[in-house]
KOLSE-841791 format. One record per residue: residue number from 1; residue in one letter; z, x, y of N, C-alpha, C in turn. Coordinates in nm, 3 decimals. Atoms other than C-alpha are relative to their C-alpha. Layout:
<recs>
<NUM "a" <Z X Y> <Z X Y> <Z X Y>>
...
</recs>
This chain:
<recs>
<1 "x" <-0.070 0.118 0.040> <-6.034 -0.717 2.474> <0.132 -0.004 0.077>>
<2 "x" <-0.124 0.018 -0.077> <-5.741 -0.859 2.670> <0.097 -0.089 -0.076>>
<3 "x" <-0.102 0.082 0.064> <-5.413 -1.011 2.554> <-0.027 -0.147 0.030>>
<4 "x" <0.024 0.143 -0.014> <-5.454 -1.383 2.495> <-0.144 -0.042 -0.024>>
<5 "x" <0.142 0.031 0.022> <-5.830 -1.360 2.439> <-0.021 -0.050 -0.143>>
<6 "x" <0.025 0.057 0.132> <-5.948 -1.580 2.150> <-0.089 0.091 -0.083>>
<7 "x" <0.077 -0.080 0.093> <-6.071 -1.385 1.850> <-0.078 -0.093 -0.093>>
<8 "x" <0.063 0.099 0.087> <-6.148 -1.686 1.629> <0.039 -0.138 0.049>>
<9 "x" <-0.027 0.131 -0.060> <-6.174 -2.021 1.806> <0.035 -0.105 -0.105>>
<10 "x" <-0.022 0.100 0.105> <-6.189 -2.227 1.483> <0.141 0.008 -0.057>>
<11 "x" <-0.134 -0.019 0.056> <-5.862 -2.078 1.355> <0.108 0.009 0.107>>
<12 "x" <-0.096 -0.011 -0.109> <-5.698 -2.049 1.696> <0.071 0.134 0.004>>
<13 "x" <-0.059 -0.134 0.004> <-5.636 -1.676 1.651> <-0.039 0.076 0.127>>
<14 "x" <0.028 -0.080 -0.119> <-5.603 -1.462 1.962> <0.063 0.137 -0.011>>
<15 "x" <-0.048 -0.137 -0.006> <-5.550 -1.096 2.032> <0.130 0.001 0.080>>
<16 "x" <-0.127 -0.009 -0.072> <-5.192 -1.014 2.134> <0.022 0.139 0.058>>
<17 "x" <-0.028 -0.135 -0.050> <-5.153 -0.636 2.157> <-0.056 0.106 -0.093>>
<18 "x" <0.039 -0.117 0.079> <-5.247 -0.291 2.036> <0.106 0.108 0.024>>
<19 "x" <-0.099 -0.107 -0.010> <-5.003 -0.010 1.964> <-0.064 0.129 -0.052>>
<20 "x" <0.069 -0.123 0.040> <-5.173 0.330 1.965> <0.090 0.097 -0.076>>
<21 "x" <-0.089 -0.093 0.070> <-4.864 0.514 1.842> <0.010 -0.032 -0.150>>
<22 "x" <-0.005 0.039 0.142> <-4.853 0.314 1.515> <-0.137 -0.043 -0.052>>
<23 "x" <0.137 0.039 0.033> <-5.228 0.236 1.519> <-0.006 -0.141 -0.060>>
<24 "x" <0.004 0.138 0.045> <-5.173 -0.139 1.482> <-0.052 -0.093 0.109>>
<25 "x" <0.048 0.107 -0.087> <-5.344 -0.441 1.634> <0.074 -0.126 -0.043>>
<26 "x" <-0.075 0.121 0.030> <-5.144 -0.764 1.657> <-0.076 -0.122 0.050>>
<27 "x" <0.064 0.127 -0.031> <-5.292 -1.113 1.650> <0.103 -0.110 -0.014>>
<28 "x" <-0.090 0.115 0.008> <-5.120 -1.450 1.698> <-0.084 -0.127 -0.009>>
<29 "x" <0.073 0.127 0.008> <-5.228 -1.802 1.601> <0.070 -0.107 0.082>>
<30 "x" <-0.053 0.108 -0.082> <-5.163 -2.138 1.767> <0.142 -0.040 -0.038>>
<31 "x" <-0.134 0.034 0.047> <-4.849 -2.191 1.555> <0.102 0.107 0.036>>
<32 "x" <-0.089 -0.108 -0.038> <-4.704 -1.861 1.679> <0.016 0.108 -0.106>>
<33 "x" <-0.007 -0.102 0.106> <-4.752 -1.667 1.355> <-0.068 0.127 0.047>>
<34 "x" <0.054 -0.129 -0.041> <-4.809 -1.297 1.421> <-0.039 0.081 -0.122>>
<35 "x" <0.049 -0.086 0.108> <-5.011 -1.062 1.202> <-0.041 0.132 0.063>>
<36 "x" <0.037 -0.134 -0.047> <-5.042 -0.686 1.252> <-0.084 0.068 -0.107>>
<37 "x" <0.088 -0.075 0.090> <-5.314 -0.472 1.100> <-0.018 0.141 0.052>>
<38 "x" <0.026 -0.140 -0.037> <-5.361 -0.096 1.095> <-0.148 0.019 0.022>>
<39 "x" <0.142 -0.032 -0.024> <-5.684 0.048 1.228> <-0.024 0.146 -0.020>>
</recs>
């Protein structure tokens, strides 16, 4: 997966980044809202 790649086209959510040190994946939507999740 690459930064900017759409994860959910209907919701406009795309992959932004991954941080291996904190084990988080960050997603961003079309409005600019960012959400991070642990993996």
